[in-house]
Residue frames as a rotation matrix with the C-alpha (Angstrom) as fourth column:
MET 1
-0.903 0.197 0.382 56.90
-0.360 -0.832 -0.423 -65.53
0.234 -0.519 0.822 -2.28
GLU 2
-0.774 0.631 -0.044 53.85
0.493 0.558 -0.668 -66.34
-0.397 -0.539 -0.743 -0.18
ASN 3
-0.566 0.689 0.452 50.41
0.278 -0.357 0.892 -65.70
0.776 0.631 0.011 -1.71
LEU 4
-0.832 0.310 -0.460 48.46
0.395 -0.251 -0.884 -63.44
-0.389 -0.917 0.087 0.64
SER 5
-0.529 0.742 0.412 44.76
0.472 -0.146 0.869 -62.81
0.705 0.655 -0.273 0.03
PRO 6
-0.951 0.277 0.139 42.69
-0.286 -0.613 -0.737 -60.14
-0.119 -0.740 0.662 1.79
ILE 7
-0.477 0.862 -0.172 39.18
0.611 0.467 0.639 -61.26
0.631 0.200 -0.749 2.72
SER 8
-0.847 0.294 0.442 36.55
-0.469 -0.805 -0.363 -58.89
0.249 -0.515 0.820 4.04
VAL 9
-0.567 0.638 -0.522 33.78
0.622 0.746 0.237 -60.31
0.541 -0.190 -0.820 6.23
LEU 10
-0.461 0.535 0.708 30.70
-0.662 -0.739 0.128 -58.51
0.591 -0.410 0.695 7.53
VAL 11
-0.631 0.200 -0.750 29.38
0.494 0.848 -0.190 -60.13
0.599 -0.490 -0.634 10.71
ARG 12
0.571 0.812 0.124 26.63
0.282 -0.336 0.899 -59.54
0.771 -0.478 -0.420 13.22
ASN 13
-0.378 -0.673 0.637 27.99
-0.395 -0.505 -0.768 -57.43
0.837 -0.541 -0.075 16.06
GLU 14
0.761 0.633 0.139 27.42
-0.453 0.366 0.813 -59.93
0.463 -0.682 0.566 18.87
PRO 15
0.239 -0.697 0.677 29.49
-0.885 0.130 0.446 -61.58
-0.399 -0.705 -0.586 21.62
GLY 16
0.136 -0.304 0.943 31.63
-0.116 0.940 0.320 -64.52
-0.984 -0.153 0.092 20.52
VAL 17
0.955 0.294 -0.037 31.57
-0.071 0.105 -0.992 -63.87
-0.287 0.950 0.121 16.77
LEU 18
0.377 -0.891 -0.252 35.33
-0.891 -0.274 -0.362 -63.26
0.254 0.361 -0.897 16.53
SER 19
-0.288 -0.449 0.846 35.96
-0.712 0.691 0.125 -66.45
-0.641 -0.566 -0.519 18.49
ARG 20
0.488 0.550 0.677 33.79
0.058 0.754 -0.654 -68.44
-0.871 0.358 0.337 16.07
VAL 21
0.941 -0.173 -0.290 35.50
-0.326 -0.242 -0.914 -66.96
0.088 0.955 -0.285 13.02
SER 22
0.045 -0.998 0.051 39.04
-0.981 -0.054 -0.187 -67.47
0.190 -0.041 -0.981 14.35
GLY 23
-0.079 0.006 0.997 38.05
-0.525 0.850 -0.046 -70.95
-0.847 -0.527 -0.064 15.58
LEU 24
0.898 0.420 0.129 37.05
-0.082 0.450 -0.889 -71.87
-0.431 0.788 0.438 12.03
PHE 25
0.574 -0.761 -0.303 40.54
-0.675 -0.231 -0.700 -70.96
0.463 0.607 -0.646 10.84
ALA 26
-0.257 -0.701 0.666 42.16
-0.945 0.326 -0.022 -72.99
-0.202 -0.635 -0.746 13.62
ARG 27
0.249 0.440 0.863 40.00
-0.323 0.878 -0.354 -76.09
-0.913 -0.190 0.361 13.05
ARG 28
0.969 0.209 0.133 40.59
0.062 0.316 -0.947 -76.09
-0.240 0.925 0.294 9.30
GLY 29
0.248 -0.964 0.094 44.31
0.723 0.248 0.645 -75.35
-0.645 -0.092 0.758 9.56
PHE 30
0.643 -0.007 0.766 44.14
0.606 -0.607 -0.514 -72.11
0.468 0.795 -0.386 7.56
ASN 31
-0.274 -0.848 -0.453 47.10
0.958 -0.280 -0.056 -69.77
-0.080 -0.450 0.890 8.11
ILE 32
0.844 0.536 0.025 46.07
0.535 -0.844 0.019 -66.23
0.031 -0.003 -1.000 9.14
HIS 33
-0.180 -0.908 0.377 48.68
0.807 -0.356 -0.472 -63.63
0.563 0.220 0.797 8.21
SER 34
-0.995 -0.068 0.079 46.81
0.009 -0.807 -0.590 -60.71
0.104 -0.586 0.803 9.81
LEU 35
-0.195 0.960 -0.201 43.44
0.887 0.260 0.382 -60.01
0.419 -0.104 -0.902 11.40
ALA 36
-1.000 -0.016 0.025 41.66
0.004 -0.911 -0.411 -56.73
0.030 -0.411 0.911 12.17
VAL 37
-0.249 0.962 -0.113 38.15
0.932 0.270 0.243 -56.16
0.265 -0.045 -0.963 13.49
GLY 38
-0.964 -0.052 -0.260 36.21
0.142 -0.929 -0.341 -52.93
-0.224 -0.366 0.903 13.71
ALA 39
-0.132 0.970 -0.204 32.84
0.316 -0.154 -0.936 -51.27
-0.939 -0.188 -0.287 13.67
THR 40
-0.602 0.093 0.793 31.01
0.772 -0.186 0.608 -50.26
0.204 0.978 0.040 10.51
ASP 41
-0.858 0.347 0.379 28.58
-0.321 -0.938 0.133 -47.41
0.402 -0.007 0.916 10.01
ASP 42
0.274 0.942 -0.192 25.84
-0.422 0.298 0.856 -49.80
0.864 -0.154 0.480 11.20
PRO 43
-0.202 -0.411 0.889 26.15
-0.973 -0.020 -0.230 -50.57
0.112 -0.912 -0.395 14.96
LYS 44
0.631 0.506 0.588 24.68
-0.576 0.813 -0.082 -54.06
-0.520 -0.288 0.804 14.36
VAL 45
0.947 -0.305 0.098 27.44
0.281 0.643 -0.713 -55.06
0.154 0.703 0.694 11.92
SER 46
0.446 -0.885 -0.132 31.23
-0.370 -0.316 0.873 -55.33
-0.815 -0.341 -0.469 12.31
ARG 47
0.821 -0.291 -0.491 33.88
-0.451 0.197 -0.870 -55.84
0.350 0.936 0.031 9.64
ILE 48
0.535 -0.724 0.435 36.59
-0.001 0.514 0.858 -58.46
-0.845 -0.459 0.274 9.98
SER 49
0.704 -0.448 -0.551 39.54
-0.673 -0.175 -0.719 -57.96
0.225 0.877 -0.425 7.64
VAL 50
0.552 -0.509 0.660 41.65
-0.140 0.724 0.675 -61.07
-0.822 -0.465 0.328 7.43
VAL 51
0.285 -0.558 -0.779 44.69
-0.948 -0.044 -0.315 -61.76
0.142 0.828 -0.542 5.26
VAL 52
0.718 0.085 0.690 45.07
-0.266 0.951 0.159 -65.46
-0.643 -0.298 0.706 4.56
ALA 53
-0.340 -0.877 -0.339 48.11
-0.826 0.106 0.553 -67.27
-0.449 0.468 -0.761 3.17
GLY 54
-0.192 0.207 0.959 47.42
0.158 0.971 -0.178 -69.82
-0.969 0.117 -0.219 0.46
GLU 55
-0.987 -0.119 0.104 46.75
0.104 0.006 0.995 -70.63
-0.119 0.993 0.007 -3.17
ALA 56
-0.619 0.780 -0.090 43.39
-0.692 -0.488 0.532 -70.00
0.371 0.392 0.842 -4.90
PRO 57
-0.113 0.645 -0.755 41.79
0.085 0.764 0.640 -73.34
0.990 0.008 -0.141 -3.89
VAL 58
-0.578 -0.154 -0.802 42.61
0.790 0.144 -0.597 -72.67
0.207 -0.978 0.038 -0.22
ILE 59
-0.968 0.214 -0.132 41.13
-0.173 -0.948 -0.268 -69.16
-0.182 -0.237 0.954 -0.41
GLU 60
-0.402 0.863 -0.307 37.98
-0.521 0.060 0.851 -70.50
0.753 0.502 0.425 -2.07
GLN 61
-0.161 0.299 -0.941 37.62
0.576 0.802 0.156 -73.01
0.801 -0.517 -0.301 0.76
VAL 62
-0.862 -0.181 -0.472 38.10
0.495 -0.497 -0.713 -70.25
-0.106 -0.848 0.519 3.37
VAL 63
-0.810 0.585 -0.035 35.33
-0.572 -0.776 0.265 -68.16
0.128 0.235 0.963 1.76
LYS 64
-0.178 0.770 -0.612 32.96
-0.206 0.579 0.789 -71.15
0.962 0.266 0.056 1.58
GLN 65
-0.349 -0.010 -0.937 33.58
0.789 0.537 -0.299 -72.05
0.506 -0.843 -0.179 5.23
LEU 66
-0.972 -0.018 -0.233 33.04
0.147 -0.821 -0.552 -68.44
-0.181 -0.571 0.801 6.38
ARG 67
-0.615 0.784 -0.083 29.73
-0.613 -0.409 0.676 -68.24
0.496 0.466 0.732 4.51
ARG 68
-0.180 0.544 -0.819 28.46
0.292 0.825 0.484 -71.22
0.939 -0.152 -0.307 6.52
LEU 69
-0.829 -0.166 -0.534 28.79
0.554 -0.115 -0.825 -69.42
0.076 -0.979 0.187 9.86
VAL 70
0.102 0.992 -0.074 25.45
0.990 -0.094 0.108 -68.16
0.100 -0.085 -0.991 11.16
SER 71
0.366 0.034 -0.930 26.80
0.517 -0.839 0.173 -64.76
-0.774 -0.544 -0.324 12.30
VAL 72
-0.726 -0.688 -0.016 28.38
0.330 -0.368 0.870 -64.00
-0.604 0.626 0.494 8.91
VAL 73
0.319 0.838 -0.443 26.36
-0.022 -0.461 -0.887 -61.59
-0.948 0.292 -0.129 6.76
LYS 74
0.987 -0.040 -0.156 28.67
-0.160 -0.127 -0.979 -61.22
0.019 0.991 -0.132 3.76
VAL 75
0.298 -0.928 0.225 32.10
0.272 0.309 0.911 -62.45
-0.915 -0.211 0.344 2.64
SER 76
0.991 -0.024 -0.135 34.27
-0.136 -0.306 -0.942 -61.08
-0.018 0.952 -0.307 -0.15
ASP 77
0.290 -0.933 0.211 37.65
0.769 0.359 0.529 -62.23
-0.569 0.009 0.822 -1.42
LEU 78
0.837 0.019 -0.548 39.42
-0.156 -0.950 -0.272 -59.02
-0.525 0.313 -0.791 -2.49
THR 79
-0.107 -0.919 0.379 42.36
0.282 0.338 0.898 -60.81
-0.953 0.203 0.223 -4.14
GLY 80
-0.678 -0.313 0.665 43.16
0.696 0.019 0.718 -59.25
-0.238 0.949 0.205 -7.50
ARG 81
0.365 0.855 0.368 40.41
0.897 -0.428 0.106 -56.62
0.248 0.291 -0.924 -7.18
PRO 82
-0.296 -0.412 0.862 40.93
0.180 -0.910 -0.373 -52.86
0.938 0.045 0.344 -7.09
ARG 83
0.632 0.473 -0.614 41.11
0.656 0.094 0.749 -51.96
0.412 -0.876 -0.251 -3.40
VAL 84
0.214 -0.563 0.798 42.55
-0.586 -0.728 -0.356 -49.68
0.782 -0.391 -0.486 -0.79
GLU 85
0.640 -0.109 -0.760 44.61
0.499 0.812 0.304 -51.58
0.584 -0.574 0.574 1.76
ARG 86
0.211 -0.554 0.806 46.24
-0.550 -0.749 -0.371 -50.17
0.808 -0.365 -0.462 4.86
GLY 87
0.565 -0.144 -0.813 48.19
0.691 0.621 0.370 -51.34
0.451 -0.771 0.450 7.86
LEU 88
0.697 -0.340 0.631 50.11
-0.501 -0.861 0.090 -49.51
0.512 -0.379 -0.771 10.57
ALA 89
0.411 -0.626 -0.662 53.41
0.718 0.671 -0.188 -50.27
0.562 -0.398 0.725 12.28
LEU 90
0.876 -0.320 0.360 55.07
-0.470 -0.732 0.493 -48.66
0.106 -0.601 -0.792 15.28
ILE 91
0.609 -0.748 -0.264 58.82
0.545 0.637 -0.546 -49.26
0.576 0.188 0.795 15.17
LYS 92
0.899 -0.437 0.001 61.29
-0.266 -0.545 0.795 -48.43
-0.347 -0.716 -0.606 17.92
VAL 93
0.723 -0.679 0.127 64.75
0.493 0.378 -0.784 -48.12
0.484 0.630 0.608 16.40
LYS 94
0.184 -0.769 -0.612 68.20
0.841 -0.198 0.503 -47.31
-0.508 -0.607 0.611 17.82
ALA 95
0.668 0.101 0.737 68.93
0.561 -0.720 -0.410 -43.67
0.489 0.687 -0.538 17.10
PRO 96
0.053 -0.720 -0.692 72.25
0.845 -0.337 0.415 -42.38
-0.532 -0.607 0.590 18.42
PRO 97
0.427 0.204 -0.881 72.77
0.000 -0.974 -0.225 -38.69
-0.904 0.096 -0.416 17.51
GLU 98
-0.530 -0.763 -0.371 75.16
-0.376 -0.180 0.909 -39.48
-0.760 0.621 -0.191 14.62
VAL 99
-0.940 0.205 0.272 72.50
0.340 0.551 0.762 -41.43
0.006 0.809 -0.588 12.61
ARG 100
-0.300 0.894 -0.332 69.35
0.487 -0.155 -0.860 -39.58
-0.820 -0.420 -0.389 13.70
GLY 101
-0.232 0.168 -0.958 69.40
-0.621 -0.784 0.013 -37.31
-0.749 0.598 0.286 10.64
GLU 102
-0.884 -0.135 -0.447 69.54
-0.442 0.552 0.707 -40.30
0.152 0.823 -0.548 8.29
LEU 103
-0.765 0.642 -0.056 66.62
0.615 0.701 -0.360 -41.95
-0.192 -0.310 -0.931 10.11
LEU 104
-0.148 0.718 -0.681 64.57
0.103 -0.673 -0.732 -38.77
-0.984 -0.178 0.026 9.83
GLN 105
-0.498 -0.089 -0.862 65.29
-0.799 -0.339 0.497 -38.64
-0.337 0.936 0.098 6.09
LEU 106
-0.971 0.159 -0.181 64.13
0.075 0.914 0.399 -42.25
0.229 0.374 -0.899 5.71
ALA 107
-0.462 0.847 -0.265 60.96
0.599 0.077 -0.797 -41.39
-0.654 -0.527 -0.542 7.63
GLY 108
-0.190 0.360 -0.913 60.35
-0.442 -0.862 -0.248 -38.52
-0.877 0.357 0.323 5.21
ILE 109
-0.811 -0.171 -0.559 60.78
-0.584 0.298 0.755 -40.74
0.037 0.939 -0.341 2.16
PHE 110
-0.808 0.501 -0.309 58.20
0.447 0.864 0.232 -43.21
0.383 0.049 -0.923 3.50
ARG 111
-0.259 0.692 0.674 55.94
-0.376 -0.715 0.590 -40.47
0.890 -0.101 0.445 4.88
ALA 112
0.046 0.167 -0.985 56.35
0.762 0.632 0.143 -41.97
0.646 -0.757 -0.098 8.33
ARG 113
0.623 0.196 0.757 55.81
-0.295 -0.837 0.460 -39.96
0.725 -0.510 -0.463 11.50
VAL 114
-0.580 -0.740 -0.341 58.18
0.213 0.266 -0.940 -39.73
0.787 -0.617 0.003 14.41
ASP 115
0.472 0.881 0.010 56.06
0.128 -0.080 0.989 -40.24
0.872 -0.466 -0.150 17.54
HIS 116
0.974 -0.210 -0.082 58.83
0.069 -0.068 0.995 -40.31
-0.215 -0.975 -0.052 20.16
VAL 117
0.393 -0.914 0.098 62.43
0.039 -0.090 -0.995 -39.19
0.919 0.395 0.000 20.44
ASP 118
0.962 -0.266 0.054 64.91
-0.103 -0.174 0.979 -39.70
-0.251 -0.948 -0.195 23.27
ASN 119
0.302 -0.938 -0.171 68.69
-0.827 -0.347 0.442 -39.95
-0.474 0.008 -0.880 23.57
GLN 120
-0.565 -0.606 0.559 68.86
-0.369 0.792 0.486 -43.57
-0.738 0.068 -0.672 22.41
CYS 121
-0.690 0.363 0.626 65.88
0.631 0.726 0.274 -44.29
-0.355 0.584 -0.730 20.16
LEU 122
-0.731 0.604 -0.317 63.04
-0.680 -0.683 0.266 -43.10
-0.056 0.410 0.910 17.93
ILE 123
-0.430 0.688 0.584 59.57
0.417 0.725 -0.548 -44.51
-0.801 0.008 -0.599 17.66
MET 124
-0.854 0.106 -0.510 58.27
-0.483 -0.525 0.700 -44.19
-0.193 0.844 0.500 14.11
GLU 125
-0.072 0.911 0.406 54.78
0.045 0.410 -0.911 -44.75
-0.996 -0.047 -0.071 12.78
VAL 126
-0.879 -0.172 -0.444 54.26
-0.430 -0.116 0.895 -45.85
-0.205 0.978 0.028 9.19
THR 127
0.035 0.946 0.322 50.93
-0.135 0.323 -0.937 -46.43
-0.990 -0.011 0.139 7.48
GLY 128
-0.245 -0.065 -0.967 50.36
-0.947 -0.198 0.253 -47.96
-0.208 0.978 -0.013 4.07
ASN 129
0.733 0.448 -0.512 49.83
-0.580 0.805 -0.126 -51.12
0.356 0.390 0.850 2.11
ARG 130
0.930 -0.313 0.192 51.67
0.127 0.764 0.632 -54.28
-0.345 -0.564 0.751 3.18
GLU 131
0.487 -0.780 0.392 54.56
0.799 0.216 -0.562 -53.73
0.353 0.587 0.729 0.73
LYS 132
0.302 -0.357 0.884 55.24
-0.131 -0.934 -0.333 -50.17
0.944 -0.015 -0.329 1.93
VAL 133
0.782 0.030 0.623 55.19
-0.620 -0.074 0.781 -51.13
0.070 -0.997 -0.039 5.61
GLU 134
0.848 -0.472 0.239 57.47
0.385 0.861 0.334 -54.12
-0.364 -0.191 0.912 5.02
ALA 135
0.401 -0.721 0.565 59.87
0.617 -0.243 -0.748 -52.04
0.677 0.649 0.348 2.90
PHE 136
0.445 -0.203 0.872 60.15
-0.513 -0.856 0.063 -49.47
0.734 -0.475 -0.485 5.69
ILE 137
0.886 -0.114 0.449 60.83
-0.345 0.484 0.804 -52.19
-0.309 -0.868 0.390 8.25
ASP 138
0.719 -0.631 0.291 63.50
0.694 0.666 -0.272 -53.71
-0.022 0.397 0.917 5.97
ILE 139
0.326 -0.610 0.722 65.23
0.275 -0.670 -0.690 -50.35
0.904 0.424 -0.051 5.53
LEU 140
0.522 -0.084 0.849 65.31
-0.723 -0.572 0.388 -49.81
0.453 -0.816 -0.360 9.31
ARG 141
0.976 -0.062 -0.208 66.65
0.143 0.905 0.400 -53.28
0.163 -0.420 0.893 10.19
PRO 142
0.200 -0.980 -0.022 70.35
0.654 0.151 -0.741 -52.40
0.730 0.134 0.671 9.71
HIS 143
-0.186 -0.229 0.955 69.92
-0.374 -0.883 -0.284 -49.53
0.908 -0.411 0.079 12.20
GLY 144
-0.927 -0.195 -0.320 68.70
0.166 0.553 -0.817 -51.90
0.336 -0.810 -0.480 14.92
ILE 145
-0.012 0.977 0.214 65.01
-0.388 -0.201 0.899 -52.38
0.922 -0.072 0.381 15.54
LEU 146
-0.873 -0.306 0.379 64.45
-0.436 0.144 -0.888 -52.60
0.217 -0.941 -0.259 19.29
GLU 147
-0.603 0.766 0.221 60.72
0.270 0.457 -0.848 -53.28
-0.751 -0.452 -0.482 19.26
MET 148
-0.912 0.347 -0.219 57.84
-0.345 -0.357 0.868 -53.35
0.223 0.867 0.445 16.81
ALA 149
-0.458 0.854 0.248 54.03
0.224 0.381 -0.897 -53.55
-0.860 -0.355 -0.366 16.87
ARG 150
-0.971 0.165 -0.173 51.83
-0.208 -0.230 0.951 -53.97
0.117 0.959 0.258 13.79
THR 151
-0.153 0.978 0.143 48.13
-0.663 0.005 -0.749 -53.88
-0.733 -0.209 0.647 13.16
GLY 152
-0.224 0.214 0.951 46.31
0.608 0.793 -0.035 -56.27
-0.761 0.571 -0.308 10.88
GLN 153
-0.995 -0.088 0.055 45.74
0.093 -0.528 0.844 -55.07
-0.045 0.845 0.533 7.32
ILE 154
-0.056 0.994 -0.093 42.36
0.200 -0.080 -0.977 -53.56
-0.978 -0.073 -0.194 6.55
ALA 155
-0.956 -0.231 0.183 41.05
0.203 -0.067 0.977 -53.48
-0.214 0.971 0.111 3.00
MET 156
0.034 0.972 -0.231 38.09
0.055 -0.232 -0.971 -52.02
-0.998 0.021 -0.062 1.16
ALA 157
-0.159 -0.001 0.987 37.07
0.944 0.294 0.152 -52.50
-0.290 0.956 -0.046 -2.46
ARG 158
-0.910 -0.156 -0.385 37.18
0.039 -0.955 0.293 -49.37
-0.414 0.251 0.875 -4.57
SER 159
-0.708 0.667 -0.232 33.90
-0.654 -0.497 0.570 -47.82
0.265 0.556 0.788 -5.83
GLN 160
0.275 0.936 0.219 30.87
-0.961 0.274 0.034 -50.12
-0.028 -0.220 0.975 -6.08
GLY 161
-0.554 -0.617 -0.559 32.86
-0.621 0.754 -0.217 -53.25
0.555 0.227 -0.800 -5.41
PRO 162
-0.266 0.453 -0.851 31.81
0.193 0.890 0.413 -56.43
0.944 -0.054 -0.324 -3.66
MET 163
-0.452 0.116 -0.884 31.64
0.890 0.116 -0.440 -54.91
0.052 -0.986 -0.156 -0.19
ALA 164
-0.705 0.315 0.635 29.59
-0.076 -0.924 0.374 -51.85
0.705 0.215 0.676 -1.18
ASP 165
-0.844 0.338 0.417 27.18
-0.499 -0.208 -0.841 -50.83
-0.197 -0.918 0.345 1.54
HIS 166
-0.853 0.502 -0.142 24.66
0.418 0.820 0.391 -53.68
0.312 0.274 -0.910 1.56
TRP 167
-0.306 0.786 -0.537 22.16
0.820 -0.069 -0.569 -51.87
-0.484 -0.614 -0.623 3.77
ALA 168
-0.401 0.133 -0.906 22.21
-0.251 -0.968 -0.031 -48.58
-0.881 0.215 0.422 1.83
GLU 169
-0.909 0.028 -0.416 21.43
-0.404 0.189 0.895 -50.60
0.104 0.982 -0.160 -1.30
GLY 170
0.033 0.999 0.000 18.21
-0.938 0.031 0.344 -51.81
0.344 -0.011 0.939 0.29
GLY 171
-0.368 -0.256 0.894 19.59
-0.699 0.710 -0.085 -55.10
-0.613 -0.656 -0.440 1.59
GLY 172
0.249 0.534 0.808 19.02
-0.047 0.840 -0.540 -58.47
-0.967 0.096 0.234 0.02
ARG 173
0.892 0.019 -0.451 20.26
-0.447 -0.106 -0.888 -57.51
-0.065 0.994 -0.086 -3.46
GLU 174
0.502 -0.737 0.453 23.04
0.370 0.656 0.658 -59.74
-0.782 -0.163 0.601 -4.69
PHE 175
0.068 -0.578 -0.813 25.93
-0.812 -0.506 0.292 -58.74
-0.580 0.640 -0.504 -6.90
GLN 176
0.749 0.260 -0.609 26.34
-0.628 0.573 -0.527 -60.90
0.212 0.777 0.592 -9.97
ASP 177
-0.148 -0.897 -0.415 29.67
-0.547 0.424 -0.722 -62.22
0.824 0.121 -0.554 -8.74
GLY 178
0.495 0.505 -0.707 27.90
0.170 0.742 0.649 -63.81
0.852 -0.441 0.281 -5.76
THR 179
-0.564 -0.817 0.121 29.80
0.044 -0.176 -0.983 -62.04
0.825 -0.549 0.136 -2.99
TYR 180
-0.150 0.564 0.812 26.80
-0.929 -0.361 0.079 -61.88
0.338 -0.743 0.578 -0.67
ASN 181
-0.990 -0.063 0.125 26.21
-0.115 0.874 -0.473 -64.68
-0.080 -0.483 -0.872 1.77
ILE 182
-0.364 0.912 -0.189 22.83
-0.717 -0.144 0.682 -66.11
0.595 0.384 0.706 0.85
SER 183
-0.846 0.050 -0.531 22.47
0.323 0.840 -0.435 -68.43
0.424 -0.540 -0.727 3.80
ARG 184
0.167 0.980 -0.111 19.17
0.642 -0.022 0.766 -68.48
0.748 -0.199 -0.633 5.68
ALA 185
0.130 -0.170 -0.977 20.82
0.940 -0.292 0.176 -66.81
-0.315 -0.941 0.122 8.66
ALA 186
-0.860 -0.485 -0.157 21.93
0.400 -0.833 0.384 -63.85
-0.317 0.267 0.910 6.55
GLN 187
-0.553 0.741 0.382 18.48
0.285 -0.263 0.922 -63.54
0.783 0.619 -0.066 5.01
ARG 188
0.333 0.664 -0.670 16.94
0.871 0.056 0.489 -63.53
0.362 -0.746 -0.559 8.50
LEU 189
-0.297 -0.538 -0.789 19.34
0.781 -0.612 0.124 -60.79
-0.549 -0.580 0.602 9.58
ALA 190
-0.959 -0.039 0.279 18.48
0.222 -0.714 0.664 -58.67
0.174 0.699 0.693 6.55
GLU 191
-0.111 0.992 0.060 14.77
0.469 -0.001 0.883 -59.08
0.876 0.126 -0.465 7.32
GLU 192
0.256 0.154 -0.954 15.28
0.965 -0.101 0.242 -58.15
-0.059 -0.983 -0.175 10.97
MET 193
-0.638 -0.602 -0.479 17.23
0.569 -0.789 0.234 -55.02
-0.519 -0.123 0.846 10.03
THR 194
-0.795 0.414 0.444 14.62
0.245 -0.451 0.859 -53.98
0.556 0.791 0.257 7.46
GLN 195
0.167 0.932 -0.321 11.86
0.708 0.113 0.697 -54.26
0.686 -0.344 -0.641 10.06
GLU 196
0.085 -0.201 -0.976 13.67
0.943 -0.300 0.144 -52.03
-0.321 -0.933 0.165 12.58
């Protein structure tokens, strides 16, 4: 089974930052399993959630390379840490009337929603950790998946973990496990945000 590691990256919310981050992965030959980007509570900072395939040395190298990027504020490898992880899948599956009841029961077991019904198919929405989403997809395969779309996984450490709100903590404080990026660029960003 492939080792998949979720990494959470806080970056300056500026044009081209996603291109620079994904370019780093391409140049170094790192395999991205999923990628999701979104706003944080601070409009100047975005969160990139990336799931990377590889053993521990590869993941360590990914984290080190990300910390070198000027636009990166903080990087945290969430592998093996208590976290909440979610992804979403929309799955269009064949649903002739004779099997529709069974499909609805399966949706209930996985707490999936039915978003569309017509004479030939259902579109179901399932949300959960990677294992739950993949299990639901596997259980639907024999029924005939017609089309599927998935989001990248997003992850957040539980409680006061490594990605706790840096700015609410007063900025600049480092956790003992060294999850904050301490590059000069990150320090400059923290100073700029403190002044505003």
